[in-house]
C-alpha positions as CSV (number, residue, x, y, z in Angstrom):
1,M,98.8,111.5,127.8
2,R,100.5,109.4,125.2
3,V,98.5,107.4,123.6
4,F,99.7,104.4,121.4
5,V,97.4,103.6,118.4
6,C,97.9,100.8,116.5
7,T,96.0,99.4,112.6
8,I,98.1,96.9,110.7
9,V,94.2,96.0,108.1
10,H,93.2,100.0,108.2
11,H,94.4,102.3,105.3
12,P,96.6,104.5,107.5
13,E,94.5,107.5,107.0
14,D,91.0,105.9,108.1
15,A,88.4,108.3,108.6
16,R,87.6,107.1,112.0
17,I,90.5,106.2,113.2
18,L,93.4,109.8,111.6
19,H,90.1,112.5,110.7
20,R,88.2,112.1,114.0
21,Q,90.4,110.0,117.0
22,I,93.9,111.0,116.5
23,R,92.8,114.9,115.6
24,A,90.4,114.9,118.2
25,L,93.5,114.0,120.9
26,L,96.2,115.8,119.1
27,D,94.1,119.3,119.4
28,A,93.0,118.4,122.7
29,G,96.8,118.2,122.9
30,H,98.4,114.9,123.6
31,D,101.0,113.2,122.2
32,V,100.6,110.3,119.9
33,T,102.4,107.3,118.1
34,Y,100.6,106.1,115.9
35,M,101.5,102.4,113.8
36,A,100.6,102.6,110.3
37,P,100.9,100.5,107.1
38,F,102.4,103.3,105.6
39,R,104.9,102.8,103.1
40,A,102.1,99.5,102.1
41,C,99.8,102.2,101.5
42,N,102.3,104.6,100.4
43,V,101.2,107.6,102.5
44,A,103.3,110.5,104.4
45,P,102.3,110.8,107.9
46,W,100.6,113.7,109.6
47,P,102.9,116.7,111.7
48,G,103.0,116.1,115.5
49,I,102.5,112.2,115.5
50,V,104.7,109.9,116.6
51,P,105.2,107.6,113.1
52,L,106.3,104.0,112.9
53,D,106.0,101.6,109.5
54,V,104.1,97.8,110.1
55,P,103.5,96.0,107.2
56,R,100.0,96.1,106.0
57,A,97.8,92.5,106.7
58,A,95.8,92.5,103.5
59,G,93.9,88.8,102.8
60,R,95.6,85.3,103.8
61,N,99.0,87.7,103.9
62,R,98.6,88.8,107.6
63,L,101.0,86.2,109.8
64,R,104.4,88.7,109.3
65,A,102.4,91.8,110.1
66,L,101.0,90.3,113.3
67,R,104.7,89.5,114.1
68,A,106.0,93.1,113.9
69,A,103.0,94.3,115.0
70,R,103.7,92.8,118.6
71,R,107.8,92.9,118.0
72,T,106.9,97.1,118.0
73,L,103.9,97.0,120.9
74,A,106.6,95.1,123.0
75,A,109.7,97.2,121.9
76,R,108.1,101.1,121.4
77,A,104.9,101.4,123.5
78,K,106.4,100.6,127.6
79,D,105.9,103.8,128.2
80,A,102.5,104.2,126.7
81,D,99.6,105.3,129.0
82,L,97.3,103.8,126.4
83,V,97.4,101.8,123.4
84,L,94.6,101.8,121.2
85,L,93.5,98.9,119.0
86,H,91.7,99.3,116.2
87,D,92.0,95.4,114.2
88,P,90.4,92.1,116.2
89,E,93.6,90.7,115.1
90,L,95.8,92.8,116.4
91,L,94.2,91.1,120.3
92,L,96.6,88.4,119.1
93,A,99.1,91.1,119.6
94,V,99.0,92.7,123.0
95,P,101.8,92.0,125.1
96,H,100.9,90.9,128.5
97,H,101.8,94.0,130.1
98,L,100.1,95.8,128.4
99,R,97.0,94.2,128.7
100,S,95.2,96.2,131.9
101,R,96.8,99.5,129.6
102,T,94.6,98.3,125.8
103,V,91.6,99.9,124.7
104,W,90.0,98.0,121.7
105,D,88.0,100.2,119.0
106,V,85.0,98.1,118.0
107,H,83.9,98.5,114.5
108,E,83.5,95.9,112.8
109,D,80.9,92.5,113.9
110,T,83.6,90.9,112.9
111,A,82.7,87.2,113.1
112,A,79.8,88.4,110.4
113,A,82.0,89.8,109.0
114,L,83.5,86.5,107.6
115,G,80.5,85.1,105.5
116,V,81.6,88.1,103.3
117,K,85.9,87.8,103.6
118,G,86.2,85.9,99.7
119,W,89.5,85.0,100.5
120,L,88.3,83.1,103.4
121,P,87.7,79.8,102.0
122,A,83.8,78.2,103.0
123,P,84.4,75.6,105.1
124,L,86.7,77.9,107.8
125,R,83.8,80.8,108.0
126,I,81.5,78.9,111.5
127,P,85.0,77.3,112.8
128,L,86.5,81.4,112.3
129,R,83.4,82.9,114.0
130,F,83.4,81.0,116.5
131,G,87.2,81.4,117.9
132,V,86.3,85.0,117.3
133,R,83.5,84.8,119.5
134,R,86.0,83.3,122.4
135,L,87.8,85.7,121.5
136,E,86.0,89.0,122.5
137,R,84.7,87.2,125.1
138,R,88.1,87.0,126.1
139,A,89.1,90.7,124.8
140,E,86.3,91.8,126.9
141,R,87.5,90.1,131.2
142,R,91.3,92.0,130.1
143,L,91.0,94.9,128.4
144,K,88.6,98.1,128.3
145,L,86.1,97.7,125.0
146,L,84.8,101.1,123.2
147,L,81.9,100.6,121.0
148,A,81.6,101.9,117.8
149,E,78.1,101.4,117.4
150,E,75.2,100.9,120.5
151,G,74.4,97.7,118.0
152,Y,77.2,95.8,119.2
153,R,76.5,96.4,122.7
154,G,74.6,93.0,122.8
155,R,78.1,91.1,121.7
156,F,78.7,92.1,125.6
157,R,78.4,91.1,128.5
158,L,79.4,93.8,130.4
159,E,78.6,97.8,129.3
160,H,80.6,99.0,127.3
161,P,80.9,102.6,126.2
162,V,79.6,104.3,123.2
163,V,81.6,106.5,120.4
164,P,80.0,106.5,117.6
165,N,81.3,106.9,114.2
166,T,79.7,110.3,112.9
167,T,81.3,112.3,111.1
168,H,82.1,116.6,110.6
169,V,78.9,118.6,109.7
170,P,79.9,122.0,108.2
171,E,77.2,124.8,109.4
172,A,76.2,124.6,105.5
173,P,75.5,122.3,102.7
174,P,78.5,124.1,100.5
175,A,76.7,122.9,97.4
176,P,73.0,123.0,96.1
177,P,72.9,119.0,95.0
178,G,73.6,119.2,91.2
179,D,72.0,116.7,88.4
180,D,74.4,115.3,85.6
181,R,76.2,113.1,88.2
182,V,76.2,110.7,91.6
183,V,78.2,109.3,94.0
184,Y,79.8,106.3,96.2
185,V,82.5,107.2,98.7
186,G,84.1,103.9,100.5
187,Q,85.5,101.2,99.7
188,L,84.0,98.8,97.2
189,S,83.5,94.6,97.9
190,L,80.7,92.4,96.3
191,A,78.5,93.3,99.7
192,R,79.1,96.7,99.3
193,G,77.7,97.0,95.9
194,A,80.4,97.1,93.6
195,A,78.3,94.5,90.5
196,D,75.2,96.2,91.7
197,L,76.8,100.4,91.1
198,I,78.9,98.6,87.6
199,A,75.0,97.9,86.6
200,L,73.8,101.4,87.9
201,A,76.0,102.7,85.6
202,E,75.2,101.1,82.7
203,L,71.4,102.1,82.9
204,L,72.7,105.4,83.3
205,H,74.8,106.4,80.8
206,A,72.2,106.9,78.1
207,D,70.7,109.2,80.7
208,G,73.7,111.3,80.7
209,V,74.0,111.0,84.8
210,T,77.6,109.4,85.5
211,L,78.5,106.9,88.5
212,D,81.7,108.7,90.4
213,L,83.9,105.8,92.9
214,V,85.5,107.2,95.4
215,G,87.7,104.4,97.3
216,P,90.2,101.6,97.2
217,A,88.4,98.2,96.2
218,D,88.8,94.5,96.4
219,A,91.1,92.5,94.5
220,D,88.0,90.3,93.7
221,V,86.2,93.7,92.0
222,R,88.6,95.8,90.4
223,P,89.0,93.9,87.2
224,L,85.6,94.8,87.2
225,L,86.5,98.4,87.6
226,R,89.0,99.0,85.1
227,D,86.4,97.2,82.4
228,A,83.8,99.6,82.8
229,Q,85.8,102.7,83.3
230,R,87.7,102.3,79.7
231,V,84.3,102.1,78.3
232,G,83.5,104.9,79.9
233,L,80.9,103.9,82.3
234,L,82.1,105.0,85.4
235,R,85.0,106.9,86.9
236,W,87.4,105.2,89.5
237,Y,89.4,107.3,92.0
238,G,91.2,104.4,94.2
239,F,91.4,105.3,97.6
240,V,90.9,109.4,98.6
241,P,91.7,110.9,102.1
242,N,88.4,111.4,103.1
243,D,88.6,114.8,104.2
244,R,89.3,114.9,100.1
245,A,87.3,112.2,98.8
246,L,84.0,114.3,100.5
247,R,84.7,117.9,99.5
248,M,84.8,115.8,95.5
249,A,81.0,114.8,95.9
250,E,79.9,117.8,96.8
251,G,77.4,118.9,94.5
252,A,76.5,115.8,93.2
253,L,72.8,114.0,92.1
254,A,73.3,111.7,95.4
255,G,75.4,109.2,97.3
256,L,74.7,105.7,96.7
257,A,74.2,103.4,100.0
258,L,73.7,100.0,97.9
259,L,74.4,97.5,100.8
260,H,73.7,94.2,100.6
261,D,72.1,92.5,103.1
262,S,74.6,91.0,106.0
263,P,74.0,90.0,109.1
264,N,77.4,92.5,109.5
265,Y,75.7,95.5,108.0
266,R,72.4,94.8,109.9
267,H,73.6,96.2,113.1
268,S,76.1,99.6,111.8
269,M,75.2,103.0,110.9
270,P,77.5,103.2,107.3
271,T,78.9,106.2,107.9
272,K,78.5,107.2,104.0
273,V,74.9,107.4,104.8
274,V,76.2,110.3,107.5
275,E,78.4,111.9,105.0
276,Y,76.6,112.4,102.1
277,M,74.6,113.8,104.9
278,A,76.6,116.2,106.2
279,H,77.6,117.6,103.0
280,G,73.8,118.2,101.4
281,L,72.7,114.6,99.1
282,P,70.2,113.1,99.0
283,V,71.3,109.5,100.1
284,V,69.6,107.0,98.1
285,T,70.4,103.6,99.7
286,T,69.1,99.7,100.7
287,P,66.8,99.0,103.6
288,N,69.6,97.6,106.1
289,P,67.5,98.8,109.1
290,I,69.5,101.8,110.4
291,A,70.4,103.2,106.9
292,A,66.8,103.5,105.9
293,E,65.8,104.5,109.6
294,I,67.9,107.3,109.4
295,V,67.4,108.2,106.2
296,T,63.5,107.8,106.4
297,D,62.8,109.6,109.3
298,A,64.9,112.6,108.6
299,G,63.1,112.8,105.0
300,C,66.9,113.0,103.2
301,G,66.8,110.1,100.6
302,L,65.4,106.9,99.3
303,V,65.7,103.6,100.2
304,V,65.7,101.5,97.2
305,P,65.9,96.8,97.3
306,F,68.3,95.5,97.7
307,E,70.7,94.3,95.6
308,D,68.4,96.5,92.5
309,P,70.4,98.1,90.3
310,E,66.7,98.7,87.9
311,A,65.0,100.2,90.7
312,T,68.5,102.8,92.0
313,A,67.9,103.7,88.5
314,A,64.5,105.1,88.7
315,A,65.1,107.0,92.1
316,V,68.0,108.6,91.0
317,R,65.9,109.3,88.3
318,R,63.3,110.4,89.9
319,L,65.9,112.9,92.4
320,R,67.4,114.6,88.7
321,D,64.2,114.7,87.1
322,D,62.5,117.1,90.4
323,T,65.4,120.0,91.5
324,A,63.2,121.2,94.3
325,L,62.8,117.8,95.6
326,R,66.8,116.9,95.6
327,V,67.1,120.0,97.1
328,D,65.2,119.6,99.9
329,M,65.8,116.5,100.8
330,G,69.2,117.7,100.9
331,K,68.9,120.6,103.1
332,R,66.7,118.3,105.5
333,G,69.2,116.3,105.2
334,H,72.2,118.4,106.7
335,E,70.2,119.8,109.1
336,A,69.3,117.0,110.4
337,A,73.3,115.6,110.7
338,R,74.0,119.2,112.2
339,A,71.8,118.5,115.4
340,R,72.8,115.0,115.5
341,Y,75.8,113.3,113.7
342,H,78.4,115.8,114.0
343,W,81.4,114.6,115.0
344,P,83.3,117.1,117.1
345,E,80.2,116.5,120.5
346,Q,81.2,112.2,120.0
347,A,85.5,114.0,120.0
348,R,84.5,115.7,123.7
349,L,83.1,111.9,124.6
350,F,85.8,109.7,123.1
351,V,88.8,111.8,125.0
352,A,87.4,112.7,128.4
353,Q,87.0,108.2,128.1
354,L,90.6,107.9,127.1
355,E,91.8,110.3,130.0
356,D,89.9,109.2,132.4
357,W,91.1,104.7,131.9
358,A,94.6,106.6,132.1
359,R,93.7,107.9,135.2
360,S,92.6,104.7,136.2
361,T,95.9,102.5,134.9
362,A,98.4,105.5,135.5
């Protein structure tokens, strides 16, 4: 197949897009053209793909990137067997002649997510939510949909295949959990618990436990993180490619997932939870339903209340003080991740589904 993969929102080294889906397509022998904001993110494209650079859509600055994406799709995707979109914004950029060959990979509840977009004025959120739902129904009639979560099925009227956002799980965890640092891997925002993480770092600092944050941050929390790092409360590394970020997490006392109680998170599996499990780390998570169910069923971590740094600090101290507990939780989490969330199992389904769609549109 010739697959044209597109994003104007995500980092070009996004874990699901590059490290899972594009890697699976390349491993299966398919040709990949990748339209992404390489220059804006200062990223060198992988060998083996055809890179096409476009501006990045961020905050309220989206129109320029959208126009560039539409021009690029019209000029360069003509011969693609499939076009794979990763941003709902790109639904507005697909030329008419490409719609029958276009797949939208749905990996966010876009309408629900509008409620936590700090750059979006509050009066616009409700009307835009209705607009997004209409756009989704329209896309369902005209395009092919691939869902990243079982919980997204209820948003759509038709049945669509689901390829969960799982991860690569090593055969054995590389290192047992340690006792002097906790880690968070992923995007940092207020809704994802950035302020709670800073408060937690302050509580743990006196105990000699360090907080490592590995991931990019929304504009409104960057000054808070810089201030906390300046006074030595935490270490913030910024964006690190997913494979390297997870190597940095290895050997931590626990992995943190402190998402707030937001509609966008209630039906989604936080990939970081499975990634921590895959690398043998106990998980400390807030009680979003899917995360709490995974951790509780596997016996691989502790569930703490929403927006409660004191309770989170107590959970971390409990794990630090009980070596047998954290080692056992790390082992159980790895075993559960290997059995249920190993990406190569999903990669085969993903590639087979795209091959099937490509044949049907040939």
